[in-house]
N, C-alpha and C positions, 0 to 999 in steps of 0.2 A: 757787220751791221748794215741792214738795208738803208738805202737812201730815201728819206721821207721828204723829198724836196717837192712839195705840192703847193701850187699857187692858190691864192685866195679865190680866184675865179673857178678853178677846178673843184675846190672844196664846196663852194656855193652850188655849183652845177651838180655835184654828187648829192648834196642835201636835197635839192629840188627833185632829183630823180627818185631818191629814196622816199620822199614825201608823196610824190605822185604814185609810186608803186604801192605804198601803204594806203593811200586814198582809194585806189582801184580795188585793192583787196577788201577794204571796208565796204565799199559800194557793192561789190560782188557778193559779199557775205550777206549784207542787208537785203539785197534783191532776192537771193536764194532763200533767206529766212522768210521773207514776206510771201514768196511763191509757195513755199512749203506750208505756211500758215493758211493761205488761201485754199490750197489743195486739201488740206485737212478739214477746213470748214466746209468745202464743197462735198467732200466724202461724208461728213457728218450729216449734211442736209440730205444726201442721197440715201443714207442709212435710215434716217428718220422717215423719209418718203416711202422706202421699201417696207419698213416696219408697219406703217399705216396701211399700205397696200396688203400686206400679209394679214393684218387684223381684219380689214374689210373682206378679204377672201375667206377668212376663217368664219366670219359671220355668215357669208353666203353658203359655205359648206354646211354649217350647222342648220341653217334654214332648209337647205336641200335635204339633209338627213331627216329632219322633222317631216318634210313633205313625203319622203320615201316611206317613212313609218306610217303616215296617214294613208298613203296609197296602198300599202300592203294590207292595212287594216280594212280599207274599203274593198280590196280585192277578195279578202277572206269573207267579208260580209256578203259581197255579190255572189260568191260561190255558194255560200250557205243559203242565200235566197233562191238561187237556181235549183239547188237540191230540194228545197221546200216546195218550190213551184212544180218541179218534176214529180215529187211524191204526191202533191195535191192533184196534179193532172192524172196520175195513175189511179189515185183513189176515186176521182170523178169517173174515169173510164170504167172502173170496177163496179161502181154503183149503178151506172147506166146499163150495164149488161145484165 
């Protein structure tokens, strides 16, 4: 049978060491938890900001698409007018001759 001849001072010293080790573990865990929570919150904020940025850019893309459609329509109208002017010029030349 092992000898358990431990003095009162050694017992108290061991309890203090165990308590300090437990306290360090609790503090480390709580710091890690709070850092993880802060990191999660920061990432949520970044995601929200990026979603807003995407929404704004999508609105700009939609406006640009509408502008492109208008421009294509104007180009078609200009080409049609050029054809009409050309045919009118040819008609005028033919009548003068």
